[in-house]
C-alpha positions as CSV (number, residue, x, y, z in Angstrom):
1,M,0.0,0.0,0.0
2,D,2.9,2.3,0.7
3,E,4.2,2.0,-2.9
4,E,2.8,5.0,-4.7
5,P,2.8,4.9,-8.5
6,E,5.3,7.2,-10.3
7,R,3.7,10.6,-10.7
8,A,5.7,13.7,-11.6
9,K,4.9,16.7,-9.4
10,R,4.3,20.0,-11.3
11,W,7.5,21.6,-10.0
12,E,9.5,18.6,-11.1
13,G,8.4,18.9,-14.7
14,G,9.8,21.1,-17.4
15,Y,9.8,24.9,-17.3
16,E,6.4,26.1,-18.3
17,R,5.6,29.5,-19.9
18,T,2.1,29.6,-18.4
19,W,1.7,33.3,-19.3
20,E,1.8,32.5,-23.0
21,V,-1.7,31.0,-22.7
22,L,-3.0,34.6,-22.3
23,K,-3.1,36.5,-25.5
24,E,-4.1,40.1,-26.1
25,D,-6.7,41.1,-28.7
26,E,-6.3,44.1,-31.0
27,S,-7.3,46.5,-28.3
28,G,-4.8,45.0,-25.8
29,S,-7.4,43.4,-23.7
30,L,-7.1,39.9,-22.2
31,R,-10.9,39.5,-21.8
32,A,-11.4,37.2,-24.8
33,T,-8.7,34.7,-23.6
34,V,-10.1,34.7,-20.1
35,E,-13.7,34.1,-21.4
36,D,-12.3,31.3,-23.6
37,I,-10.7,29.6,-20.5
38,L,-14.0,29.9,-18.6
39,F,-15.9,28.6,-21.5
40,Q,-13.7,25.5,-21.8
41,A,-14.1,24.8,-18.1
42,K,-17.9,24.9,-18.4
43,R,-17.9,22.5,-21.3
44,K,-15.5,20.1,-19.6
45,R,-18.2,19.2,-17.1
46,V,-20.7,18.2,-19.8
47,F,-18.2,16.0,-21.6
48,E,-17.1,14.3,-18.4
49,S,-20.7,13.4,-17.6
50,H,-21.4,12.0,-21.1
51,G,-21.3,8.3,-21.7
52,Q,-23.4,5.2,-21.0
53,V,-22.0,4.4,-17.5
54,R,-24.2,2.7,-15.0
55,L,-24.7,5.0,-12.0
56,G,-26.1,4.3,-8.6
57,M,-29.6,5.6,-8.0
58,M,-29.6,5.0,-4.2
59,R,-26.7,6.5,-2.4
60,H,-25.6,6.6,1.3
61,L,-23.1,9.4,1.8
62,Y,-21.3,10.5,5.0
63,V,-19.6,13.9,4.8
64,V,-16.8,14.3,7.3
65,I,-16.0,18.0,8.2
66,D,-12.7,18.9,9.8
67,S,-13.4,21.2,12.8
68,S,-9.9,21.4,14.1
69,R,-8.1,24.7,14.9
70,T,-6.9,25.0,11.2
71,M,-10.6,25.8,10.3
72,E,-10.2,29.2,11.9
73,D,-7.7,30.3,9.1
74,Q,-9.1,33.2,7.1
75,D,-7.9,32.3,3.6
76,L,-11.6,31.6,3.0
77,K,-13.8,34.4,4.2
78,P,-14.7,35.0,7.0
79,N,-13.0,31.7,7.9
80,R,-12.7,28.1,6.6
81,L,-15.4,26.7,8.9
82,T,-18.1,29.3,8.1
83,S,-17.3,29.1,4.3
84,T,-17.4,25.3,4.4
85,L,-20.7,25.1,6.2
86,K,-22.3,27.7,3.9
87,L,-21.2,25.8,0.8
88,M,-22.3,22.5,2.4
89,E,-25.9,23.9,2.8
90,Y,-26.0,24.5,-0.9
91,F,-24.5,21.1,-1.5
92,V,-27.1,19.3,0.6
93,E,-29.9,21.0,-1.4
94,E,-28.4,20.1,-4.7
95,Y,-27.6,16.5,-3.5
96,F,-31.3,15.8,-2.7
97,D,-32.5,17.6,-5.8
98,Q,-30.4,15.2,-8.0
99,N,-30.6,12.2,-5.7
100,P,-34.1,12.4,-4.0
101,I,-34.1,8.7,-2.8
102,S,-30.6,8.9,-1.3
103,Q,-29.5,9.7,2.2
104,I,-26.7,11.8,3.7
105,G,-25.1,12.1,7.1
106,I,-22.6,14.6,8.6
107,I,-19.7,13.8,11.0
108,T,-17.3,16.4,12.5
109,T,-13.9,15.8,13.9
110,K,-11.8,17.9,16.3
111,N,-9.7,17.6,19.4
112,K,-8.7,14.0,18.4
113,R,-12.3,12.9,18.4
114,A,-15.1,12.5,16.0
115,E,-18.9,12.8,16.5
116,K,-22.0,12.5,14.4
117,L,-23.7,15.9,13.7
118,T,-26.6,14.1,11.9
119,D,-27.4,10.5,11.2
120,L,-28.0,9.2,7.7
121,A,-31.4,10.7,6.6
122,G,-33.3,11.9,3.6
123,N,-34.5,15.2,5.0
124,P,-32.4,18.1,3.9
125,K,-34.0,20.5,6.4
126,K,-32.6,18.5,9.3
127,H,-29.0,18.6,7.9
128,I,-29.1,22.3,7.1
129,A,-30.5,23.2,10.5
130,A,-27.7,21.2,12.2
131,M,-25.0,23.0,10.1
132,K,-26.4,26.4,10.9
133,K,-26.0,25.6,14.6
134,A,-22.5,24.3,14.0
135,V,-21.3,27.7,12.6
136,N,-20.9,29.0,16.2
137,S,-18.9,25.9,17.4
138,T,-15.3,26.3,18.4
139,C,-12.5,24.9,16.4
140,V,-9.9,23.2,18.7
141,G,-7.2,20.6,18.6
142,E,-6.3,18.2,15.8
143,P,-8.7,16.1,13.7
144,S,-8.8,12.3,13.8
145,L,-9.3,10.9,10.4
146,Y,-9.3,7.3,11.8
147,N,-12.1,8.0,14.3
148,A,-14.2,9.8,11.7
149,L,-13.9,7.1,9.0
150,N,-14.5,4.4,11.6
151,I,-17.8,6.0,12.7
152,A,-19.0,6.3,9.1
153,M,-17.9,2.7,8.4
154,Q,-19.8,1.3,11.3
155,T,-23.1,2.5,9.7
156,L,-22.3,2.1,6.0
157,K,-21.2,-1.5,6.3
158,H,-24.8,-2.4,7.1
159,M,-26.2,-0.7,4.0
160,P,-27.6,-3.1,1.4
161,G,-25.4,-4.1,-1.5
162,H,-27.5,-2.5,-4.2
163,T,-26.7,1.0,-2.8
164,S,-23.5,3.0,-3.1
165,R,-21.5,3.6,0.1
166,E,-19.5,6.8,0.1
167,I,-17.6,9.1,2.4
168,L,-16.6,12.6,1.5
169,V,-13.9,14.2,3.7
170,I,-13.4,17.9,3.8
171,F,-9.9,18.1,5.3
172,S,-8.2,21.3,6.5
173,S,-5.4,20.1,8.7
174,L,-2.0,18.8,7.5
175,T,-2.0,16.2,10.4
176,T,-4.3,13.6,11.9
177,C,-4.1,12.1,15.4
178,D,-5.2,8.5,15.2
179,P,-5.5,5.8,17.9
180,A,-4.5,3.0,15.6
181,N,-2.9,2.2,12.2
182,I,-5.1,4.0,9.6
183,Y,-3.7,1.9,6.8
184,D,-5.4,-1.2,8.3
185,L,-8.7,0.8,8.3
186,V,-8.1,1.7,4.6
187,K,-7.9,-2.0,3.8
188,T,-11.2,-2.6,5.6
189,L,-12.9,0.2,3.8
190,K,-11.7,-1.2,0.5
191,A,-13.0,-4.7,1.4
192,L,-16.4,-3.2,2.3
193,K,-16.5,-1.3,-1.1
194,I,-16.8,2.1,0.7
195,R,-15.6,4.8,-1.7
196,V,-13.7,7.7,0.1
197,S,-13.1,11.0,-1.6
198,V,-11.2,14.0,0.0
199,I,-11.3,17.7,-0.6
200,G,-8.2,19.4,0.9
201,L,-8.3,23.0,2.1
202,S,-4.6,23.3,2.7
203,A,-2.2,21.1,0.7
204,E,-1.9,17.5,-0.4
205,V,-1.5,15.0,2.4
206,R,0.0,11.6,1.7
207,V,-2.4,9.6,3.9
208,C,-5.3,11.1,2.0
209,T,-3.7,10.2,-1.3
210,V,-3.4,6.6,-0.3
211,L,-6.9,6.5,1.2
212,T,-8.6,7.8,-2.0
213,R,-6.4,5.7,-4.4
214,E,-7.1,2.5,-2.5
215,T,-10.9,3.0,-2.2
216,G,-11.5,4.4,-5.7
217,G,-12.3,8.0,-4.7
218,N,-11.1,11.4,-5.8
219,Y,-8.6,13.7,-4.0
220,N,-8.5,17.4,-4.9
221,V,-7.1,20.5,-3.2
222,I,-9.0,23.7,-3.6
223,L,-7.6,26.9,-5.2
224,D,-10.2,29.4,-3.9
225,E,-13.9,29.4,-2.8
226,S,-15.3,29.2,-6.3
227,H,-13.1,26.1,-7.0
228,F,-14.2,24.7,-3.6
229,K,-17.9,25.0,-4.7
230,E,-17.0,23.3,-8.1
231,L,-15.3,20.4,-6.4
232,L,-18.3,19.9,-4.0
233,M,-20.8,20.0,-7.0
234,Y,-18.7,17.2,-8.6
235,H,-20.0,14.9,-5.8
236,V,-23.6,15.7,-6.4
237,K,-23.8,13.4,-9.4
238,P,-23.7,9.6,-8.4
239,P,-20.4,7.8,-9.0
240,P,-20.3,4.9,-11.5
241,A,-21.7,1.8,-10.0
242,S,-19.3,-1.0,-9.3
243,S,-19.4,-4.0,-11.7
244,S,-19.7,-6.2,-8.6
245,S,-22.6,-4.3,-7.0
246,E,-25.7,-6.3,-6.4
247,C,-28.9,-6.0,-8.5
248,S,-32.1,-6.6,-6.6
249,L,-35.7,-5.7,-6.6
250,I,-36.6,-3.1,-3.9
251,R,-40.0,-2.8,-2.3
252,M,-41.3,0.7,-2.4
253,G,-44.5,2.4,-1.3
254,F,-46.1,5.4,-3.1
255,P,-48.4,7.0,-0.5
256,Q,-50.8,9.8,-1.5
257,H,-51.0,13.0,0.6
258,I,-54.3,12.8,2.5
259,I,-55.9,15.8,4.0
260,A,-58.8,15.2,6.4
261,S,-61.6,17.8,6.3
262,L,-62.3,19.9,9.5
263,S,-66.0,19.2,9.0
264,D,-65.4,15.5,9.1
265,Q,-66.7,14.1,12.4
266,D,-64.4,11.1,12.3
267,A,-61.2,13.1,11.5
268,K,-58.7,12.9,14.4
269,P,-55.4,14.8,14.5
270,S,-52.3,12.7,15.0
271,F,-48.6,12.8,15.3
272,S,-46.3,11.8,12.5
273,M,-43.6,9.1,13.1
274,S,-40.9,11.6,12.3
275,H,-42.2,14.0,15.0
276,L,-41.7,11.3,17.7
277,E,-37.9,11.6,17.5
278,S,-37.7,15.3,16.6
279,S,-36.5,17.7,19.2
280,D,-36.8,20.9,17.2
281,G,-40.5,21.5,18.0
282,G,-41.7,20.7,14.4
283,P,-45.4,20.3,13.4
284,G,-47.4,18.6,16.2
285,L,-50.9,17.1,15.8
286,T,-52.1,17.5,12.2
287,L,-55.0,16.2,10.1
288,S,-52.9,15.6,6.9
289,G,-49.9,13.5,6.0
290,Y,-48.6,10.5,4.0
291,Y,-49.7,7.1,5.3
292,C,-47.6,4.0,4.7
293,P,-49.6,1.7,2.4
294,Q,-48.4,-1.3,4.4
295,C,-48.7,-0.4,8.0
296,R,-50.6,3.0,7.9
297,A,-47.9,4.8,9.8
298,K,-48.0,8.6,9.2
299,Y,-45.3,10.9,7.9
300,T,-45.2,14.6,7.0
301,E,-42.8,14.4,4.1
302,L,-41.2,12.1,1.6
303,P,-38.9,10.3,0.9
304,V,-38.5,8.4,4.1
305,E,-38.0,4.8,5.3
306,C,-40.9,3.6,7.4
307,K,-39.8,3.2,11.0
308,V,-42.5,0.5,11.6
309,C,-42.2,-1.8,8.6
310,G,-39.0,-0.6,6.9
311,L,-40.8,0.1,3.6
312,T,-39.2,2.9,1.5
313,L,-41.8,5.6,0.9
314,V,-41.3,7.8,-2.1
315,S,-43.3,9.8,-4.6
316,A,-43.3,9.1,-8.4
317,P,-41.5,12.4,-9.2
318,H,-38.7,11.4,-6.8
319,L,-38.2,8.1,-8.6
320,A,-38.3,9.8,-12.0
321,R,-35.6,12.4,-10.9
322,S,-33.3,9.5,-9.9
323,F,-34.1,7.5,-13.1
324,H,-32.3,10.0,-15.4
325,H,-28.9,8.9,-14.0
326,L,-29.4,5.6,-15.8
327,F,-29.9,7.2,-19.2
328,P,-27.9,10.4,-19.4
329,L,-28.8,12.9,-22.1
330,D,-26.4,12.8,-25.1
331,A,-23.9,15.7,-25.4
332,F,-25.1,18.4,-27.9
333,Q,-23.1,18.9,-31.0
334,E,-20.9,22.0,-30.8
335,R,-20.4,24.1,-33.9
336,P,-19.0,27.6,-34.6
337,L,-21.6,30.4,-34.6
338,E,-20.4,31.5,-38.1
339,E,-21.5,28.2,-39.6
340,H,-25.0,28.3,-38.1
341,T,-27.4,29.3,-40.8
342,G,-30.7,29.3,-38.9
343,D,-32.3,31.7,-36.4
344,R,-29.7,33.5,-34.3
345,F,-31.6,32.9,-31.0
346,C,-31.5,30.2,-28.4
347,Q,-34.5,27.8,-28.5
348,A,-34.6,27.7,-24.6
349,C,-34.1,31.2,-23.3
350,Q,-34.9,33.0,-26.6
351,G,-31.8,35.1,-26.1
352,E,-29.6,36.2,-28.9
353,L,-26.7,33.8,-29.7
354,K,-23.5,35.7,-28.8
355,D,-21.1,33.0,-27.8
356,K,-18.5,31.8,-30.4
357,S,-20.1,28.4,-30.4
358,V,-23.7,27.1,-30.4
359,F,-24.9,23.6,-29.4
360,A,-27.4,21.5,-31.4
361,C,-29.5,18.7,-30.1
362,P,-28.6,15.6,-32.2
363,A,-32.2,14.4,-32.2
364,C,-34.2,17.6,-33.1
365,S,-31.4,19.9,-34.3
366,S,-32.6,22.7,-32.0
367,V,-29.8,25.2,-31.2
368,F,-29.0,26.4,-27.6
369,C,-26.5,28.8,-26.0
370,T,-23.8,27.7,-23.6
371,E,-25.7,28.5,-20.4
372,C,-28.8,26.7,-21.5
373,D,-26.7,23.7,-22.7
374,L,-25.3,23.4,-19.2
375,F,-28.7,23.9,-17.6
376,I,-30.2,21.2,-19.8
377,H,-27.5,18.6,-19.0
378,D,-27.1,19.5,-15.3
379,T,-30.7,20.1,-14.2
380,L,-33.3,19.3,-16.8
381,H,-31.7,16.1,-18.2
382,C,-34.0,16.3,-21.3
383,C,-34.1,18.4,-24.4
384,P,-37.0,20.9,-24.1
385,S,-37.6,21.0,-27.9
386,C,-37.8,17.3,-28.1
387,I,-40.3,17.2,-25.2
388,H,-42.4,20.0,-26.8
389,R,-42.5,18.2,-30.2
390,Q,-43.6,14.9,-28.4
391,G,-46.4,16.8,-26.7
392,A,-47.5,18.5,-29.9
393,S,-47.7,15.2,-31.8
């Protein structure tokens, strides 16, 4: 495990004239070159997501957040902890938007210990509320990567084989204080098929390099806050499913939202099952809710796993939003704007086509601008013109 493959560091390579990438236009401005670099970065994400790769629809992800004293550094404003938690709130919302039948949990590590901030759950409000409270927590001591990974592993190893087991570590420190040999834990994680990825806030750490390489995860170090957000968004999309992952039929319930009338004599307000373990003073006795079709237990929101009979309760739109990961939308064909002979406006936003390139759907030949192309592939996952034509026919 200690043998690392040969990989030349950037400073060990040849002398690079990185400034030659930037070229001035006729007026002496660098704006055109900078815009081209940003344009290529946007397109890279679409091409990376293209391909018939089997992705996991049901994910179980633990996010480990370093809360050691290094999180008080102010290279991210106002400090690393506040910036991380703010970006994590956005990440949680996007995660459940793209993976509505998946679950997420949060673990913090500081002072050589690790503790669960939230358990694995499918309710984004619960996680966001916990992170808002954590903003005021103190950052002390050193983190323990071993303890944090061990806590996550104890839960993830019991997850069914047809789901993906993932850990994402946001690591700020350059050291970790562990009670045992972490390389033995890495072997266990690999055997359990738990994928570990790391986002570093300081510099590359060897133990993280070995951890991600052995478990099949990704390791990146941030450049700035916008790059930090981009790296987080990379983990919103499900990773490719392992070829050895199990395939099995899953029992699911599709409860309808039932609202009892106030005029109904037999209507009785009741608590939901989620309220019984909630300590935040959520909704109490209500007349409406989702009732499990198997045991009639009541819940206020979906998706959720029934606490009585264990049935997974979802709505049809939740399943549909997860289904698109199995059949990704083909990348649109890029062509120069000068070669485009049709209307000079985007079929989606109806704005004038001003970018140097336009993007045509291979099925219906409709043309889109760069921003709409990204929106269609990242959020809609279907061509609006194709859908419109299907509805019209």
